[in-house]
DRENLUM-600981 format. One line per field, with one value per residue (C-alpha): residue number from 1; y, z, x; residue in one letter. Coordinates in steps of 0.5 Angstrom, whole numbers, always signed. Each point is the difference from the previous one (the first is absolute). Layout:
N
num = (NUM/...)
py = (Y/...)
pz = (Z/...)
px = (X/...)
residu = (a/...)
//
This chain:
166
num = (1/2/3/4/5/6/7/8/9/10/11/12/13/14/15/16/17/18/19/20/21/22/23/24/25/26/27/28/29/30/31/32/33/34/35/36/37/38/39/40/41/42/43/44/45/46/47/48/49/50/51/52/53/54/55/56/57/58/59/60/61/62/63/64/65/66/67/68/69/70/71/72/73/74/75/76/77/78/79/80/81/82/83/84/85/86/87/88/89/90/91/92/93/94/95/96/97/98/99/100/101/102/103/104/105/106/107/108/109/110/111/112/113/114/115/116/117/118/119/120/121/122/123/124/125/126/127/128/129/130/131/132/133/134/135/136/137/138/139/140/141/142/143/144/145/146/147/148/149/150/151/152/153/154/155/156/157/158/159/160/161/162/163/164/165/166)
py = (-169/+6/-2/-6/+4/+4/-6/-3/+6/+0/-7/+2/+6/-4/-5/+6/+3/+7/+3/+6/-3/-6/+5/+5/-7/-3/+7/+0/-8/+2/+6/-6/-4/+5/+1/-6/-2/+7/-3/-7/+3/+4/-6/-4/+5/+0/-8/-3/-7/+0/-5/+2/-2/+4/+5/+0/-1/+6/+5/-1/+6/+2/+3/+7/+0/-2/+6/+4/-1/+0/+7/+2/-2/+4/+6/-1/+0/+6/+4/-2/+2/+7/+0/-3/+5/+6/-2/-1/-7/-1/-8/-2/+3/-4/-6/+1/+2/-7/-3/+4/-3/-7/+0/+3/-6/-3/+5/+0/+4/+7/+6/+5/+7/+1/-6/+2/+6/-3/-5/+6/+4/-6/-1/+8/-1/-6/+2/+7/+3/+8/+3/-2/-2/-6/-3/-6/-2/+0/-3/-6/-1/+0/-4/-6/+1/+2/-3/-2/+2/+8/+3/+3/+7/+1/-2/+5/+5/-1/+1/+6/+3/-2/+1/+7/+7/+2)
pz = (+175/+3/+7/-1/-3/+7/+3/-3/+0/+8/+0/-5/+5/+6/-3/-3/+7/-3/+7/-4/-6/+5/+5/-6/-3/+6/+2/-7/+1/+7/-4/-5/+5/+3/-6/-1/+6/+0/-7/+3/+6/-6/-4/+6/+2/-8/+0/+6/-2/-4/+3/+3/-6/-5/+5/-1/-7/-2/+5/-3/-3/-7/-3/-1/+7/+3/-5/+3/+7/-2/-2/+7/+3/-5/+1/+8/-1/-4/+5/+6/-5/+0/+8/+1/-5/+4/+6/-1/+1/-7/+2/+1/-6/-3/+2/-3/-6/+0/+1/-6/-4/+2/+0/-8/-2/+0/-3/-8/-4/+2/-6/-2/+1/-8/+0/+6/-4/-6/+4/+4/-7/-3/+7/+0/-7/+1/+6/-3/+5/+0/+7/+7/+2/-5/+3/+4/-7/-3/+6/+0/-7/+1/+6/-4/-5/+4/+7/+4/-6/+2/+7/+0/+3/-6/-5/+4/-1/-7/-1/+4/-4/-7/+3/+3/-4/-4)
px = (+33/+3/-1/+4/+5/+1/-1/+6/+4/-1/+3/+6/+1/+0/+5/+5/-1/-3/-2/-3/-4/-2/-4/-2/-4/-2/-4/-3/-2/-3/-4/-2/-2/-4/-4/-1/-3/-5/-2/-1/-5/-4/-1/-2/-5/-3/+0/+0/-1/+6/+5/+7/+4/-5/+1/+7/+1/-5/+4/+7/+1/+2/+6/-4/-2/+7/+3/-5/+3/+7/-2/-3/+6/+5/-5/+1/+7/+0/-4/+5/+6/-3/-1/+6/+3/-3/+2/+7/+1/+3/+2/-7/-2/+5/-2/-7/+3/+4/-7/-4/+6/-1/-7/+0/+3/-7/-4/-2/+5/-2/-1/+4/-4/+0/-4/-4/-2/-2/-5/-2/-2/-3/-4/-2/-3/-4/-3/-1/+3/+1/+1/+2/-7/+0/+7/-3/-3/+7/+4/-5/+1/+7/+1/-3/+6/+6/-2/+7/+5/+0/-1/-7/+3/+4/-6/-5/+5/+0/-7/-1/+6/-4/-8/+3/-2/+6)
residu = (m/l/k/e/e/i/h/n/s/i/t/r/a/m/k/e/n/q/e/k/v/l/s/t/l/r/m/l/s/a/a/i/i/s/k/e/k/e/k/r/y/k/i/s/k/q/k/p/d/l/d/e/k/g/l/i/k/e/s/q/l/i/d/e/e/v/i/d/i/i/g/s/e/i/k/k/r/k/d/a/v/d/l/y/t/k/g/n/r/l/e/l/a/d/k/e/k/k/e/i/e/i/l/q/k/y/l/p/e/q/l/s/e/d/e/i/k/k/i/v/v/q/a/i/t/k/t/s/a/k/e/m/k/d/m/g/k/v/m/a/e/l/m/l/k/i/k/g/r/a/d/a/s/m/i/s/n/i/v/k/q/l/l/s/p/k)
//
């Protein structure tokens, strides 16, 4: 499981005195724990008769959920890089970029732009999309196939390019 791999990486970073990796993975671990607590609370409301062990077991995140969290953390850091760059705080932007590199190691292999275009064309054909108002259908189809394997903004831009009138 991905969560265990992250935990093992935290342990390894502690032993090898890798402060940057350690702090980044601890932040990621905190986000994962927070999401599990949120999930546990929702389950406890839906199934009030469930005992604590069952509740903990059901609230464990699957790899796809952990990938979503990693993607969210990367997006936060990309936004921070943009803001720091605009504010001429390049040392802080570099720090965020290094954290992005660390987090990306835990994502599935990313698709190239050409691979994404092929998948987008297939999704457009499958959904019979013809214009921009059909973008939602195309994006829904795409996210099932390539979630976590490509940046959502890149996917969105490619869909817009292909659906825009020539």
